[in-house]
C-alpha positions as CSV (number, residue, x, y, z in Angstrom):
1,M,22.8,8.3,-21.9
2,S,19.1,7.0,-21.6
3,K,16.1,9.3,-21.9
4,R,15.2,8.4,-18.2
5,S,18.7,9.4,-17.1
6,L,18.5,12.6,-19.1
7,A,15.1,13.4,-17.5
8,V,16.5,12.8,-14.0
9,L,19.5,15.0,-14.7
10,A,17.3,17.8,-16.0
11,V,15.5,17.7,-12.5
12,F,18.9,17.6,-10.8
13,L,20.5,20.3,-12.5
14,G,17.6,22.1,-14.1
15,G,16.4,25.7,-13.4
16,L,19.7,27.4,-14.3
17,N,18.2,29.2,-17.4
18,T,15.5,30.8,-15.3
19,A,17.7,31.4,-12.2
20,S,19.4,34.7,-11.6
21,A,23.2,34.8,-11.9
22,Q,23.4,35.3,-8.1
23,E,21.6,32.0,-7.2
24,W,23.0,28.6,-6.4
25,Q,21.0,25.5,-7.5
26,W,21.5,22.7,-4.9
27,H,20.5,19.1,-5.2
28,G,21.5,16.0,-3.3
29,F,20.8,12.3,-2.8
30,L,20.9,9.7,0.1
31,S,21.0,6.1,-0.5
32,Q,21.6,3.0,1.7
33,G,21.3,-0.7,1.1
34,M,22.5,-4.1,1.8
35,I,24.7,-6.2,-0.4
36,Q,26.3,-9.7,-0.4
37,A,28.8,-11.3,-2.7
38,D,29.4,-14.8,-1.5
39,K,32.6,-16.8,-2.3
40,S,34.5,-13.6,-3.4
41,N,36.1,-10.5,-2.0
42,F,33.9,-8.1,-4.2
43,I,32.4,-6.5,-1.0
44,N,34.4,-8.0,1.9
45,Q,36.7,-11.0,2.8
46,S,33.9,-12.9,4.6
47,G,31.3,-13.0,1.9
48,K,28.6,-12.2,4.4
49,P,25.8,-9.6,3.9
50,S,27.1,-6.1,4.5
51,I,25.6,-2.6,4.7
52,A,28.6,-1.2,2.6
53,L,26.3,0.3,0.2
54,T,26.1,3.9,1.1
55,E,26.1,6.8,-1.2
56,L,25.5,10.4,0.0
57,G,26.1,13.4,-2.2
58,I,25.3,17.0,-2.8
59,N,25.9,19.0,-5.9
60,G,25.5,22.6,-6.8
61,A,25.8,24.8,-9.9
62,K,25.8,28.6,-10.3
63,Q,25.4,30.6,-13.4
64,L,28.0,33.3,-13.1
65,S,27.2,35.0,-16.4
66,P,25.4,34.1,-19.7
67,N,28.6,32.2,-20.7
68,F,30.1,31.0,-17.5
69,R,28.7,28.3,-15.0
70,L,30.4,26.8,-11.9
71,A,29.3,23.2,-11.0
72,G,30.6,20.8,-8.3
73,Q,29.7,17.6,-6.4
74,V,30.9,16.2,-3.0
75,V,30.1,12.6,-2.1
76,Y,30.5,10.2,0.9
77,L,30.9,6.7,-0.3
78,D,31.1,3.3,1.5
79,G,31.3,0.3,-1.0
80,G,33.4,-2.0,0.8
81,N,36.1,-3.6,-1.5
82,R,34.6,-2.0,-4.7
83,Y,36.3,1.4,-4.3
84,P,38.0,3.6,-1.8
85,S,35.5,4.8,0.9
86,G,35.2,8.2,2.4
87,L,34.5,11.8,1.5
88,K,35.6,12.9,-2.0
89,L,35.2,15.7,-4.5
90,D,33.7,14.1,-7.6
91,Y,34.0,17.1,-9.8
92,L,34.4,21.0,-9.6
93,F,34.7,22.7,-12.9
94,L,34.0,26.0,-14.8
95,D,31.7,25.5,-17.7
96,W,32.5,28.1,-20.5
97,A,30.0,28.3,-23.3
98,L,32.2,29.2,-26.3
99,L,29.4,28.8,-28.9
100,N,25.6,28.6,-28.4
101,Q,23.9,28.8,-31.7
102,L,20.6,27.2,-32.8
103,D,22.2,24.1,-34.4
104,W,25.7,24.2,-32.8
105,Q,26.9,24.4,-29.2
106,L,30.5,24.1,-27.9
107,N,31.5,24.2,-24.3
108,A,34.9,24.1,-22.5
109,Y,35.2,22.5,-19.0
110,V,38.2,23.5,-16.9
111,G,38.9,21.9,-13.6
112,R,37.8,18.5,-12.3
113,F,35.4,17.7,-15.1
114,K,33.1,14.7,-15.5
115,N,33.8,11.9,-18.0
116,Q,31.4,12.3,-20.9
117,H,32.8,9.5,-23.2
118,W,30.8,6.4,-22.2
119,I,27.1,5.8,-22.0
120,H,26.9,5.7,-18.2
121,S,30.1,7.7,-17.3
122,S,28.4,10.9,-16.6
123,T,25.5,9.3,-14.6
124,R,27.2,6.6,-12.6
125,D,28.0,8.9,-9.6
126,V,24.3,9.4,-8.9
127,P,22.4,6.2,-7.7
128,L,19.0,7.1,-9.3
129,T,20.5,7.8,-12.8
130,R,22.2,4.4,-13.0
131,P,20.3,1.5,-14.7
132,S,21.5,-0.9,-12.0
133,I,23.1,-0.8,-8.5
134,V,26.2,-2.5,-9.9
135,L,27.1,-1.6,-13.4
136,P,28.6,-4.1,-15.8
137,Q,32.1,-4.7,-14.5
138,S,33.6,-5.3,-18.0
139,V,33.3,-1.5,-18.8
140,Y,32.6,0.2,-15.5
141,F,35.2,-1.6,-13.3
142,D,34.3,-0.5,-9.7
143,P,38.1,-0.2,-8.4
144,F,38.5,2.3,-11.2
145,R,35.4,4.2,-10.2
146,D,37.3,7.4,-9.0
147,I,39.7,7.3,-11.9
148,A,36.9,7.0,-14.5
149,V,34.4,9.4,-13.1
150,S,36.4,12.6,-13.4
151,S,39.9,14.0,-14.3
152,D,41.7,17.2,-13.5
153,G,42.4,19.1,-16.8
154,L,40.4,20.4,-19.8
155,A,37.5,19.1,-21.7
156,L,35.5,20.1,-24.8
157,K,32.0,19.1,-25.6
158,S,30.2,19.9,-28.8
159,S,26.7,19.2,-30.2
160,I,25.8,19.8,-33.8
161,D,22.4,19.3,-35.5
162,T,22.5,18.5,-39.2
163,S,20.3,16.9,-41.8
164,F,21.8,13.6,-41.0
165,G,21.0,13.9,-37.3
166,N,22.7,15.1,-34.1
167,F,26.4,14.6,-33.5
168,A,27.9,14.9,-30.1
169,L,31.7,15.2,-30.1
170,N,33.8,15.1,-26.9
171,W,37.6,15.4,-26.1
172,S,39.4,15.7,-22.8
173,L,42.9,15.6,-21.4
174,G,43.7,15.3,-17.7
175,A,44.9,13.2,-14.8
176,T,43.3,11.9,-11.5
177,P,45.2,11.8,-8.2
178,L,45.6,8.3,-6.8
179,S,45.5,7.8,-2.9
180,E,47.5,5.1,-1.1
181,Q,44.2,3.3,-0.6
182,Q,43.5,3.4,-4.4
183,T,47.0,2.1,-5.1
184,K,46.5,-1.0,-2.9
185,L,43.1,-1.6,-4.2
186,L,44.5,-1.9,-7.8
187,L,47.9,-3.4,-7.2
188,G,47.7,-5.4,-4.0
189,D,47.6,-5.0,-0.1
190,R,51.4,-5.7,0.1
191,V,52.6,-2.7,-2.0
192,D,54.2,0.2,0.0
193,G,54.9,2.6,-2.9
194,R,53.0,5.4,-4.6
195,S,51.2,5.3,-7.9
196,R,50.0,8.2,-10.1
197,Q,48.2,8.7,-13.4
198,K,50.5,10.5,-15.7
199,Y,47.7,11.4,-18.1
200,V,44.4,10.2,-19.6
201,H,43.5,11.3,-23.2
202,Q,40.0,10.6,-24.3
203,A,37.8,11.3,-27.4
204,S,34.3,10.1,-28.3
205,A,31.6,10.8,-30.9
206,F,27.9,9.9,-30.7
207,W,25.4,10.2,-33.6
208,Q,21.7,10.0,-33.4
209,P,20.2,9.8,-36.9
210,E,17.3,12.0,-37.8
211,M,13.9,10.6,-36.6
212,S,15.6,7.5,-35.2
213,H,15.4,5.7,-31.9
214,W,18.9,4.6,-32.2
215,T,22.2,6.4,-31.0
216,F,25.6,5.1,-32.1
217,G,29.0,6.0,-30.7
218,V,32.6,5.4,-30.6
219,S,35.3,6.3,-27.9
220,L,39.1,6.1,-27.6
221,L,41.2,6.2,-24.5
222,D,44.9,6.5,-23.9
223,S,46.4,6.6,-20.4
224,E,49.7,6.0,-18.6
225,F,50.3,5.3,-15.0
226,S,53.5,5.0,-12.9
227,Y,54.5,3.2,-9.7
228,R,57.4,4.1,-7.6
229,D,58.3,1.6,-4.8
230,A,59.4,2.8,-1.5
231,S,61.6,-0.1,-0.6
232,A,61.9,-2.4,-3.6
233,E,61.7,-5.4,-1.2
234,L,58.8,-7.1,-2.8
235,F,58.0,-5.0,-6.0
236,Y,59.9,-2.6,-8.3
237,D,59.3,0.6,-10.1
238,A,56.8,0.2,-13.0
239,D,55.0,1.9,-15.7
240,F,51.5,0.9,-17.0
241,M,49.8,1.8,-20.2
242,V,46.1,1.4,-21.0
243,Q,44.6,2.0,-24.4
244,R,40.9,1.3,-25.1
245,F,38.7,1.3,-28.3
246,M,35.0,1.1,-27.7
247,L,31.8,1.0,-29.7
248,N,28.4,1.6,-28.2
249,A,24.7,1.6,-29.3
250,Q,21.5,2.7,-27.5
251,Y,17.8,2.2,-28.4
252,H,14.9,4.1,-26.8
253,R,11.2,3.6,-27.1
254,E,8.4,4.6,-24.8
255,R,8.8,1.5,-22.7
256,W,12.0,-0.1,-23.8
257,Q,15.7,1.0,-23.4
258,L,18.6,-1.1,-24.8
259,A,22.3,-0.3,-24.3
260,S,25.5,-2.1,-25.3
261,E,29.1,-1.3,-25.2
262,L,32.0,-3.4,-26.7
263,F,35.7,-2.7,-26.3
264,Q,39.2,-4.0,-26.9
265,E,41.8,-2.8,-24.4
266,R,45.6,-3.0,-24.5
267,M,47.4,-3.3,-21.1
268,D,51.2,-2.9,-21.1
269,I,53.1,-3.6,-17.9
270,R,56.9,-2.9,-17.5
271,G,58.5,-3.6,-14.3
272,F,56.7,-4.2,-10.9
273,I,57.4,-7.9,-10.5
274,A,60.9,-7.6,-11.7
275,P,63.0,-4.7,-13.2
276,E,63.1,-6.4,-16.6
277,F,59.6,-7.8,-16.5
278,A,57.5,-6.7,-19.5
279,I,54.1,-7.9,-20.7
280,A,51.5,-6.6,-23.2
281,Q,48.2,-8.2,-24.0
282,F,44.8,-7.3,-25.4
283,G,41.6,-7.7,-23.2
284,Q,38.0,-7.7,-24.7
285,G,34.7,-7.2,-23.1
286,G,31.3,-5.7,-23.3
287,Y,27.7,-6.0,-22.2
288,V,24.1,-5.9,-23.4
289,Q,21.5,-4.3,-21.0
290,G,17.8,-3.9,-21.3
291,I,15.2,-1.9,-19.2
292,Y,11.5,-2.4,-19.6
293,Q,9.0,0.1,-18.0
294,L,6.0,-2.0,-16.7
295,S,4.3,1.1,-15.4
296,A,5.0,4.7,-14.4
297,D,6.7,3.6,-11.3
298,L,7.8,0.0,-11.9
299,R,10.6,-1.2,-14.1
300,I,12.7,-4.4,-14.7
301,H,16.1,-4.8,-16.1
302,A,18.4,-7.6,-17.4
303,M,22.1,-7.6,-18.3
304,A,24.6,-9.9,-19.8
305,D,28.3,-9.0,-19.2
306,Y,31.5,-10.5,-20.7
307,F,35.2,-9.9,-20.0
308,V,38.5,-11.6,-20.9
309,A,41.9,-10.2,-19.7
310,N,43.6,-11.7,-22.8
311,K,41.8,-12.3,-26.0
312,D,44.4,-15.0,-26.9
313,D,43.7,-16.8,-23.6
314,R,40.0,-16.6,-23.2
315,R,39.8,-19.7,-20.8
316,G,42.8,-18.5,-18.7
317,K,44.9,-21.7,-19.4
318,Q,48.0,-19.7,-20.4
319,L,47.7,-17.6,-17.2
320,M,47.7,-20.7,-15.0
321,A,50.6,-22.3,-17.0
322,M,52.7,-19.0,-16.9
323,T,52.2,-18.8,-13.0
324,Q,52.9,-22.6,-12.7
325,G,49.4,-23.1,-11.4
326,E,49.6,-20.4,-8.7
327,I,46.9,-18.4,-10.3
328,P,43.8,-20.4,-11.3
329,D,42.6,-20.1,-14.8
330,Y,39.3,-18.4,-13.8
331,F,41.3,-15.2,-13.0
332,G,41.6,-14.8,-16.7
333,F,38.0,-13.9,-17.3
334,Q,34.7,-12.8,-15.8
335,H,31.2,-13.3,-17.1
336,S,27.9,-12.6,-15.5
337,L,24.1,-12.5,-15.9
338,S,21.9,-10.2,-13.8
339,V,18.2,-9.4,-13.4
340,G,16.6,-6.6,-11.3
341,V,13.6,-4.6,-10.5
342,S,13.1,-1.0,-9.2
343,R,10.0,0.8,-8.0
344,D,9.3,4.5,-7.1
345,L,7.7,4.5,-3.7
346,A,7.1,8.2,-3.8
347,P,8.0,11.1,-6.1
348,R,11.6,11.2,-4.7
349,V,12.0,7.7,-3.2
350,R,13.0,4.5,-5.0
351,V,13.9,1.0,-4.1
352,Q,16.0,-1.3,-6.2
353,L,16.7,-4.9,-6.0
354,E,19.0,-7.1,-8.2
355,H,20.9,-10.4,-8.5
356,H,24.0,-11.3,-10.4
357,W,25.3,-14.8,-11.3
358,V,29.1,-14.5,-11.9
359,H,31.7,-16.8,-13.4
360,G,35.3,-15.9,-13.1
361,A,37.4,-13.4,-11.0
362,A,39.3,-11.2,-13.5
363,R,37.3,-8.1,-12.4
364,L,38.0,-8.6,-8.6
365,A,40.4,-6.3,-6.9
366,P,43.3,-6.2,-6.5
367,V,44.1,-6.7,-10.2
368,V,47.8,-7.1,-10.5
369,V,48.4,-9.3,-7.3
370,P,45.0,-11.0,-7.0
371,D,43.5,-12.3,-3.7
372,L,43.9,-15.9,-4.2
373,I,42.8,-16.9,-0.7
374,T,39.3,-15.4,-0.6
375,N,38.6,-15.9,-4.2
376,R,38.9,-19.7,-4.3
377,H,35.7,-20.4,-6.3
378,S,35.2,-19.8,-10.0
379,H,31.3,-19.3,-9.6
380,W,29.9,-16.8,-7.2
381,Q,26.7,-14.8,-6.8
382,L,25.9,-11.2,-5.8
383,W,22.7,-9.6,-4.7
384,A,22.1,-5.9,-3.6
385,L,19.0,-4.0,-2.2
386,Q,19.2,-0.2,-2.1
387,L,16.8,2.6,-1.0
388,M,17.4,6.0,-2.4
389,Y,16.1,9.4,-1.9
390,W,16.9,12.7,-3.7
391,F,16.1,16.3,-3.4
């Protein structure tokens, strides 16, 4: 997490140490913008400019006692085809301070807790704490937004200060409910069954060496999903397994912020297309992102993003051959470059503008049964403008 994000979160959720146990601390955000992704279904089927860039949210926290805190957030989202729209509970958990010493803190989160395992996972739910309007899709795949933001279950978070630097250790086990809209977004519009996440098991470690501007991290993910078809007319019962290994690094100076995450992911599918169908492949991806602070209220950013669905088929030729040409090769990868600028117009008002140049369609929803009609172009572009206010 960047220093800027930490500072914003401190404002967002701060004041708890000085507040009495009887007080709630409330904060919120409102953001609206315009976005267009021509020649793709990333936002809509037409590729025309859209106002489907709405994010409204309110979060609160209450210190129940010296060792217990309750926190939650409700949001309303409209992102077009990027993720399910509507009102949703992002998180609601009990934070139990198991250990609070000078050089060692240990907390347990019970309920719908936030994902703490990736660089931007705990801040992607609030517009002003993200480095860009649209995060790198290799890691922060928008159709998985609700699944990746939080889980229902148990999490542990520990921070340890040593002579070698600070170590942050995280572990979690839970699952996220999947709606019918989420199922269609991931699998395809024609599915009429139900899917569920059986579990997601994650662990991560971050190390910031003493007196260093660098932070290094590693994270592991293991998750299983199931799909049970209602009629079995088009598709069949299926099980999906996702396993991810990820490395990350961050660099912070007064004006510079650099971040990168690289991963390899195993996807295993059994069933769905046919009862005996089975496939397993390893995808790879990652990004490099930089932010430069031109002044106190003006900053620019740039990002390069890379993703291949199968590391042994980086150009998608095997995918096209396996489907007898029905699925074009560019559905096997997605690479992009982007630039952006943001400016604070007032103490709690910010405007952000960015542009993306994209090659490929592997990160366009739906994933399993792709939209071949709308996504007929291997190259497409995306721009977004967003105005945000927080309180």
